[in-house]
C-alpha positions in Angstrom: -13.3 31.7 20.8 -10.3 31.1 18.7 -6.7 31.5 20.0 -3.9 32.6 17.7 -0.5 34.2 17.6 0.9 37.3 16.1 4.7 37.6 15.6 5.8 41.2 15.3 9.0 41.1 13.3 9.5 44.8 13.8 10.3 44.1 17.4 11.9 40.6 17.4 15.6 40.9 18.3 16.4 37.2 17.8 17.3 36.6 21.5 15.9 33.1 21.6 14.2 33.8 25.0 11.0 32.2 23.6 12.9 29.0 22.7 14.5 28.8 26.1 11.2 29.5 28.0 9.4 26.9 25.9 12.0 24.3 26.7 11.9 25.1 30.4 8.1 25.1 30.6 7.7 21.8 28.8 11.0 20.0 29.6 11.8 19.8 25.9 14.9 17.6 25.4 18.1 18.9 23.8 18.0 18.6 20.0 14.3 19.2 19.4 12.2 22.4 19.7 8.6 23.3 20.0 9.4 26.9 19.0 12.6 28.3 17.6 14.0 31.4 15.9 15.1 31.1 12.3 17.7 33.7 11.2 18.2 34.7 7.5 20.8 37.2 6.3 19.7 39.2 3.3 21.3 41.7 0.9 24.7 42.4 -0.5 27.6 43.7 1.5 27.6 46.2 3.0 23.9 46.6 2.6 22.8 43.6 4.6 20.0 42.8 7.0 19.4 40.0 9.4 15.8 38.7 9.6 14.3 36.9 12.6 11.3 34.6 12.3 9.8 32.7 15.2 8.7 29.3 14.0 6.2 27.0 15.7 2.9 25.2 15.2 0.4 27.4 13.3 -2.6 25.9 15.1 -4.4 25.6 11.8 -8.2 25.8 11.5 -8.0 22.9 9.0 -5.1 21.0 10.6 -3.8 18.3 8.3 -1.9 16.7 11.2 -5.2 16.0 13.0 -6.8 14.5 9.8 -4.0 12.1 9.2 -3.3 11.0 12.8 -4.7 7.4 13.0 -5.3 7.3 16.8 -6.6 10.8 17.7 -3.4 11.7 19.4 -3.8 15.1 17.8 -7.0 17.0 18.2 -8.5 20.6 17.9 -9.9 22.0 21.2 -13.0 24.1 21.3 -10.8 27.2 21.6 -8.9 26.4 18.4 -5.7 25.2 20.0 -4.3 22.1 18.3 -3.3 19.9 21.2 -1.9 16.3 21.5 -2.1 13.3 23.8 1.2 11.6 24.0 -0.4 8.6 25.7 -2.2 7.7 22.4 0.6 8.4 19.9 2.1 5.4 18.1 5.0 7.3 16.6 4.0 6.7 13.0 5.3 10.2 12.0 2.3 10.7 9.7 1.6 14.1 11.3 5.2 15.2 10.6 4.6 14.4 6.9 1.3 16.2 6.9 2.4 19.4 8.6 3.6 22.0 5.9 5.4 24.0 8.6 7.7 21.3 10.1 6.2 22.0 13.5 6.2 18.5 14.9 9.0 16.3 16.1 9.5 12.9 17.8 10.5 13.3 21.5 13.7 11.3 21.9 12.8 10.3 25.4 9.3 8.9 25.0 9.3 8.3 21.2 6.0 10.1 20.6 5.2 13.1 18.6 5.2 16.6 20.2 4.8 20.2 19.2 3.8 23.6 20.5 0.4 23.2 22.2 -0.1 26.9 23.0 0.8 26.2 26.6 -2.8 24.9 26.9 -2.3 24.1 30.6 -1.5 27.8 31.2 -4.4 29.0 29.1 -6.8 26.8 31.2 -5.9 28.7 34.3 -5.9 32.2 32.8 -2.2 32.6 32.0 -0.5 33.4 28.7 1.9 31.0 27.0 5.4 31.0 28.4 7.0 32.5 25.3 4.7 35.5 25.4 5.5 36.2 29.1 9.3 36.0 28.5 9.7 38.0 25.3 11.5 41.2 26.3 10.2 43.1 23.3 6.6 42.0 23.3 7.1 40.6 19.8 4.8 37.6 20.5 1.2 38.4 21.0 -1.4 35.8 21.9 -5.1 35.8 22.6 -8.6 35.3 21.4 -8.9 36.5 17.9 -12.7 36.4 18.0 -12.8 39.0 20.8 -12.5 42.4 19.2 -11.3 43.9 22.5 -8.1 41.8 22.7 -4.7 43.1 21.5 -4.3 40.4 18.9 -7.7 41.2 17.4 -6.8 44.9 17.2 -3.5 44.1 15.6 -5.1 41.9 13.0 -7.6 44.6 12.1 -5.0 47.3 11.8 -1.8 45.7 10.5 -1.0 44.0 7.2 0.0 40.4 8.1 1.3 37.3 6.4 1.0 33.6 7.0 3.2 30.8 5.9 2.2 28.7 2.9 -1.4 30.1 2.6 -1.7 28.0 -0.6 -1.9 24.8 1.5 -5.4 25.8 2.6 -4.8 24.9 6.2 -6.0 28.4 7.4 -3.1 28.9 9.9 -3.6 31.0 13.0 -0.1 32.3 13.3 0.4 35.7 11.7 3.5 37.8 11.0 3.8 41.5 10.9 6.5 42.9 8.6 7.3 39.5 7.4 9.9 38.9 4.6 9.3 36.2 2.0 12.9 35.3 2.2 12.5 34.2 5.8 9.0 32.7 5.6 9.5 30.7 2.4 11.9 27.8 3.0 12.6 27.3 -0.7 14.4 30.7 -0.9 17.3 29.6 1.2 19.2 26.3 1.6 19.0 24.4 4.9 22.2 23.1 6.3 22.9 20.2 8.8 24.4 22.4 11.4 24.8 26.1 12.2 27.2 28.3 14.1 26.7 28.0 17.8 24.4 25.0 17.4 25.0 21.4 18.5 21.8 19.4 18.1 20.6 15.9 17.1 19.8 15.0 13.5 16.9 12.8 12.5 13.9 11.6 14.5 13.0 8.5 16.3 15.0 5.4 15.5 16.6 7.3 12.6 18.1 9.8 14.9 21.8 10.4 14.7 23.9 12.6 16.9 25.5 15.5 15.1 29.1 16.5 15.6 29.7 19.5 17.7 30.4 22.6 15.7 33.0 25.1 17.1 34.0 27.6 14.5 36.6 30.2 15.3 37.0 33.4 13.4 39.9 31.8 11.5 37.6 28.9 10.5 35.0 31.3 9.2 37.6 33.2 7.2 39.0 29.9 5.8 35.6 28.8 4.7 35.0 32.2 3.2 38.2 32.0 1.1 37.5 28.4 0.0 33.9 29.3 -1.0 35.4 32.2 -3.0 37.6 29.7 -4.9 40.9 31.5 -3.8 43.8 30.1 -1.9 44.8 33.4 -0.3 45.5 34.8 3.1 43.0 36.6 5.2 44.8 39.9 4.6 44.7 39.5 0.8 41.0 38.8 1.0 40.5 42.1 2.8 42.8 43.9 0.4 41.6 42.4 -2.9 37.9 42.6 -2.7 36.4 41.9 0.7 33.0 43.1 -0.5 32.7 40.3 -3.1 34.1 37.7 -0.7 31.8 38.6 2.2 28.9 38.6 -0.3 29.8 34.9 -1.1 29.5 34.1 2.6 26.3 36.1 3.3 24.8 35.8 -0.2 21.6 37.6 -1.2 19.7 35.3 1.1 21.5 32.9 3.4 20.1 30.9 6.3 22.3 31.8 9.2 20.6 29.9 12.0 18.0 27.3 12.2 17.2 23.9 13.7 18.8 21.0 11.9 16.9 19.0 9.3 14.9 16.1 10.8 16.2 13.8 8.0 14.2 11.0 6.4 11.1 10.3 8.5 9.8 7.3 6.5 12.9 5.2 5.6 13.5 1.9 3.9 10.7 0.2 6.0 8.1 2.2 4.2 9.6 1.7 0.7 9.8 -2.1 1.5 6.3 -2.2 2.8 4.9 -0.6 -0.3 6.6 -3.4 -2.3 5.5 -6.2 -0.1 1.9 -4.8 -0.1 2.1 -4.7 -3.9 3.1 -8.4 -4.1 0.4 -9.3 -1.5 -2.4 -7.6 -3.5 -1.0 -8.6 -6.9 -0.6 -12.3 -6.0 -4.4 -12.5 -5.9 -5.4 -9.9 -8.5 -3.4 -11.5 -11.3 -5.1 -15.0 -11.1 -8.4 -13.3 -10.3 -8.2 -11.4 -13.6 -7.4 -14.6 -15.5 -10.3 -16.3 -13.8 -12.9 -13.5 -14.0 -12.2 -12.6 -17.7 -11.4 -16.2 -18.7 -8.1 -15.0 -20.2 -6.1 -18.0 -19.0 -6.5 -21.3 -17.1 -5.9 -20.9 -13.4 -4.7 -24.3 -12.2 -5.4 -25.2 -8.6 -1.6 -25.1 -7.7 -1.5 -21.5 -9.1 -4.4 -20.5 -7.0 -2.9 -22.0 -3.8 0.4 -20.3 -4.6 -1.5 -17.0 -5.0 -3.2 -17.4 -1.6 0.1 -18.4 0.0 2.1 -15.5 -1.4 -0.7 -13.1 -0.5 -0.7 -14.2 3.2 3.1 -14.3 3.4 3.7 -10.8 1.9 0.7 -9.5 3.9 2.4 -10.6 7.1 5.6 -9.0 5.9 3.7 -5.8 5.2 2.3 -5.8 8.7 5.7 -6.5 10.3 7.3 -3.6 8.3 4.5 -1.2 9.3 5.0 -2.1 13.0 8.8 -1.8 12.7 8.5 1.7 11.3 6.6 2.9 14.4 8.5 4.6 17.1 6.0 3.1 19.6 5.5 -0.4 18.2 4.0 -1.5 21.5 1.0 0.6 20.7 0.3 -0.6 17.2 -3.1 -2.0 18.1 -4.3 1.5 18.8 -4.8 1.8 15.0 -7.5 -0.8 15.2 -8.8 -0.3 18.7 -8.7 3.5 18.9 -9.2 4.5 15.2 -9.6 8.0 13.8 -11.6 7.2 10.7 -10.5 10.2 8.6 -6.9 8.8 8.5 -6.0 6.5 5.6 -3.6 4.8 7.8 -6.6 3.4 9.8 -8.5 2.6 6.6 -5.5 0.8 5.2 -4.9 -1.1 8.5 -8.5 -2.4 8.4 -8.2 -3.2 4.7 -5.1 -5.3 5.3 -6.8 -7.1 8.2 -10.0 -7.8 6.2 -7.9 -8.9 3.2 -6.1 -11.4 5.3 -9.4 -12.7 6.6 -10.8 -13.0 3.1 -7.7 -14.9 1.8 -8.2 -17.3 4.7 -11.9 -17.8 3.9 -11.1 -18.3 0.2 -8.6 -21.0 1.2 -11.2 -22.7 3.2 -13.8 -22.5 0.4 -11.3 -23.9 -2.1 -10.3 -26.7 0.2 -13.9 -27.8 0.9 -15.1 -27.0 -2.7 -17.8 -24.6 -1.6 -18.5 -23.2 -5.0 -21.0 -20.5 -4.1 -18.8 -19.2 -1.2 -15.8 -19.5 -3.5 -17.4 -17.3 -6.2 -18.6 -14.6 -3.8 -15.4 -14.5 -1.9 -13.3 -14.2 -5.0 -15.1 -11.0 -6.0 -15.1 -9.6 -2.4 -11.4 -10.3 -2.1 -10.7 -8.6 -5.4 -12.4 -5.4 -4.2 -10.4 -5.4 -0.9 -7.2 -6.3 -2.8 -7.6 -3.2 -5.0 -8.1 -1.1 -1.8 -5.0 -2.6 -0.3 -3.0 -1.8 -3.4 -4.0 1.8 -3.7 -4.7 3.1 -0.1 -1.2 4.3 0.3 -1.7 6.8 -2.5 -4.5 8.4 -0.4 -2.4 8.3 2.7 0.4 10.1 0.9 -2.1 12.6 -0.4 -3.0 13.4 3.2 0.7 14.2 3.8 0.2 17.8 2.7 3.7 18.8 3.6 5.1 16.8 0.7 3.9 18.4 -2.6 5.2 15.7 -4.9 2.8 13.2 -3.2 -0.2 15.2 -4.2 -0.2 13.7 -7.7 -3.6 12.4 -8.9 -1.9 9.6 -10.8 -0.4 8.1 -7.6 -3.3 5.6 -7.1 -2.8 4.3 -10.7 0.9 4.1 -10.0 0.2 1.9 -6.9 -2.4 -0.3 -8.7 -0.2 -1.0 -11.7 2.7 -1.8 -9.5 0.6 -4.4 -7.7 -0.4 -6.1 -11.0 3.2 -6.0 -12.2 4.5 -7.4 -8.8 1.9 -10.2 -8.9 2.8 -11.2 -12.4 6.5 -10.9 -11.6 6.1 -13.2 -8.6 4.2 -15.8 -10.7 6.8 -15.4 -13.4 9.5 -16.4 -10.9 7.6 -19.5 -10.0 7.3 -20.8 -13.6 10.5 -22.7 -13.1 8.9 -24.7 -10.3 5.3 -25.0 -11.5 3.9 -26.8 -14.6 1.8 -24.1 -16.2 -0.3 -24.2 -19.4 0.9 -22.0 -22.3 -2.0 -19.6 -22.0 -1.1 -18.9 -18.4 2.5 -18.1 -19.4 1.2 -15.9 -22.2 -1.2 -14.2 -19.8 1.7 -13.4 -17.4 3.7 -12.0 -20.2 0.9 -9.8 -21.4 0.2 -8.5 -17.9 3.9 -7.5 -17.6 3.9 -5.9 -21.0 0.8 -3.9 -20.4 1.8 -3.1 -16.8 5.2 -1.8 -17.8 3.7 0.3 -20.5 1.2 1.9 -18.2 3.9 2.3 -15.5 6.2 4.2 -17.9 3.3 6.4 -19.0 2.3 7.1 -15.4 5.8 8.1 -14.4 6.1 10.2 -17.5 2.9 12.1 -16.4 4.1 12.4 -12.8 7.5 13.8 -13.9 6.7 16.0 -16.9 3.3 17.4 -16.1 3.7 21.1 -15.0 3.9 21.1 -11.2 2.2 23.9 -9.3 4.8 24.4 -6.6 8.5 24.9 -6.4 8.8 22.0 -3.9 7.4 19.5 -6.4 9.5 20.9 -9.3 12.6 20.6 -7.1 11.7 17.0 -6.3 11.4 16.1 -10.0 14.7 17.7 -10.7 16.3 15.7 -7.8 14.9 12.5 -9.3 15.8 13.0 -12.9 18.9 15.2 -12.7 20.0 15.2 -9.1 21.1 12.8 -6.4 18.6 10.1 -7.5 19.3 10.2 -11.3 21.5 7.1 -11.4 19.0 5.0 -9.4 16.1 6.4 -11.5 17.5 6.0 -15.0 19.6 2.9 -14.3 17.6 1.1 -11.7 14.0 2.1 -12.5 14.0 2.8 -16.3 16.6 0.4 -17.6 16.8 -2.4 -15.1 13.1 -2.5 -14.0 11.3 -1.7 -17.2 13.4 -1.8 -20.5 15.3 -5.0 -19.8 12.3 -7.1 -18.8 10.4 -5.9 -22.0 13.4 -6.9 -24.1 13.6 -10.3 -22.5 9.9 -11.0 -22.9 10.0 -9.8 -26.5 12.9 -12.2 -27.4 11.3 -15.4 -26.1 7.8 -15.0 -24.7 7.4 -18.6 -23.6 10.8 -19.2 -22.0 10.3 -19.8 -18.3 13.9 -18.9 -17.5 13.6 -15.5 -19.2 10.2 -15.0 -17.5 11.8 -15.7 -14.2 14.7 -13.2 -14.7 12.3 -10.6 -16.1 10.1 -11.0 -12.9 13.1 -10.5 -10.7 14.1 -7.4 -12.6 10.6 -6.0 -12.4 10.5 -6.4 -8.6 13.9 -4.8 -8.3 12.6 -1.9 -10.4 9.5 -1.5 -8.3 11.5 -1.3 -5.2 13.8 1.3 -6.7 10.8 3.3 -7.8 9.1 3.2 -4.4 12.3 4.0 -2.6 12.8 7.2 -4.7 9.2 8.2 -4.6 9.1 7.8 -0.8 12.5 9.4 0.0 13.0 12.2 -2.5 10.1 14.4 -1.4 11.3 14.2 2.2 14.5 15.9 1.3 12.6 19.2 0.7 12.9 21.6 3.6 9.6 22.6 5.1 10.7 25.5 7.4 
């Protein structure tokens, strides 16, 4: 048994009855939707057409939201329905990043994730989903696709159907008859913050902002039309001197006429900051470990203690930022107590916990001079520190909705940033610690090599041919769009070129090493902020 949906676009009239029925059935708050109707206007005046597409959870066979959820709040039932348990959800928004179809949202009342669950409570008692019952044109068909006698199975066997984003490999169970790529593919039309006749909330969770009400009159529309056409004319002159061209500007060859508002940035500054603090926490141990293990420099006892102290301090900051980013911080222990082991958020949570324990054990072994325990713990801690440094790359890779995060070099990116951050932190301490010359030279070399690998990694991430339009659009946004000043000025110049120039001028000067370390940390934060935020500005529906 496997339940699915067929949306027959030949019949849909865009009445929004399905949206209303869904809201009524599930008491969905204003501003968020489990199902909605997207409207796109296509063609050139007067040969235009309005397309309606019902959007909702695709109940994927290989659901990425289920895989990434750290607490099993999302799960696949035996009948193929992807359901959720709001009592487990911690509001981490990972599922929203993983869903390529923008189907999930944060409920503004209970601050947990929610989506279409196929009206599972109705299915269990032999009823159809509310949207199916209410549709006046029978444009939404539900049922068991494995049963050849059902209407949905017959339609799928007779009709040519399409799915959204088949390239994602999620095997969606929502099919469209007579679908238009302009409507199904979000990259073909631009998403706006608000639409005619819509007044909804923007953002999710603790990033939510209330949108201003939109009340356009006919005069407002015509004024916008004239402004977009670049002419300061009257409405009569527009009609007289080329109405066809002007209306085409308004409608365009493909214009999104009605949709839900963008959910905004799901992972904000907390995530960018936690990636930085995590890098410092891991690097503060890995840098002296490299010097000790390879005998590249003398690791004085004060340096080791500072490394352990910085590791614990920034590890605590990382945990605090992770908890703060949750919309249900009261449930953060669910990650450890009710883990879903396929999620890299769980693996990362345990890695952070074990790393903190090993740093404590290493401090005890150092204090009591237990040499054997010290040697063993150093190597164990190094392994876990590397895992702490790179696990976020695998978490981002599970977020299949964001194509730019699917880069195979992201783990190298994270590890190099940890080494750079650790060396930068020790570089800033050189003014307060008496350090041998070989230690200063070692820090300089780590920064030199780290910056070189960092620049090469970014070059690969940004210039390698990207397989999807979303990834290409993100790269353009970073290098030529809204993030170009922060990228070229903050990341390249401030965070990489200037530190190299300072270290090259006077390798052994503690003051310059301190300033270079500060600039490196600033550059890392700029990088992580851009890498985290930019892909989230790509529309998924």
